[in-house]
N, C-alpha and C positions, 0 to 999 in steps of 0.2 A: 405482580404483573394482576394474577385474578383478581385483588381488592384496591386495585387501578380502574379495572375492567368496570367494575360492582359502581364504583362512585360513576360512572359516566350516565349520565339521562337520556337512552338508546328513542325515545319518546320523541324527541327532537324532527329526525332523521323520516317518521314517519310525513310526518307537517310537507316535511319540501315535494313537492313537484315534479319537480326535475330530476329523472334518476340516474339521470349520470353527475349529477350536484349531489342527489347524493352520497352516491359513490365514492365517487373522490373523499366529502369530508366522514364519512366513515374511512375507509383509509387510510388516507392521514391520521385520520385521530390512534386505529392499529399502531401504524406504520414506531407513531410518534414512542408507543407506549415497546414497543418492541424495541427502538434503537436506544431507550432509556432503562432497557431491564440486559438489552443483550446487546449493545454494539459489535459492530461488524467490524470485526480489526482483521486486519491484512498480517500476512504474518511469512516468510521469513523461508522456503523451504533450499537446505542445503545439496544439494545436486549429487548423481552416487558418487561411488569412488571411479577413481580414475585411474588404472590399472597402469596407462604409461604416464600418466605424469611423477617422474619422478624425484628423484633430490636432485639431482644435478638439473634439471630442467626446471624447477622449482628453484634455486641457486639462481638459476637465466634470468626467471621475470624478473624475482626481486631487484636485480642486477640492473635489469632495465626500466624501472621504477622509478629507483634512486637516478637513476641518469634523465628521467622524465623531470624528476622532482628539481633538481638539481637545474637542466636545461633551463626549465621557463623560471626559477627562481631566476637566477644571473642572464639569463636572456642574450647566451653569447654563442655566437654560428660556432661556435669547436664544440662546446656541453650540444648544442644537438643534433651535430656530426658525431660523434662518436653514443649519443639516443639512438638512432637511425640503422650505424652498424652493430 
């Protein structure tokens, strides 16, 4: 990143009379180099341990999810009712 910053000719910023325009060019140049070398990454953080989430509840959740997939796939009213129950 230092090499990329050294290669930029910053002198042209002194020739720009509008301070806001010079700031935008400076900021965009830096952000472009930062993004190239250290891109923003979204990480998913798993939730904390839930002691109330027992094996029985997980099995019921899996059963519910299977019923939803079946109901969506077949679009049958009886399967939708099973899912709702």
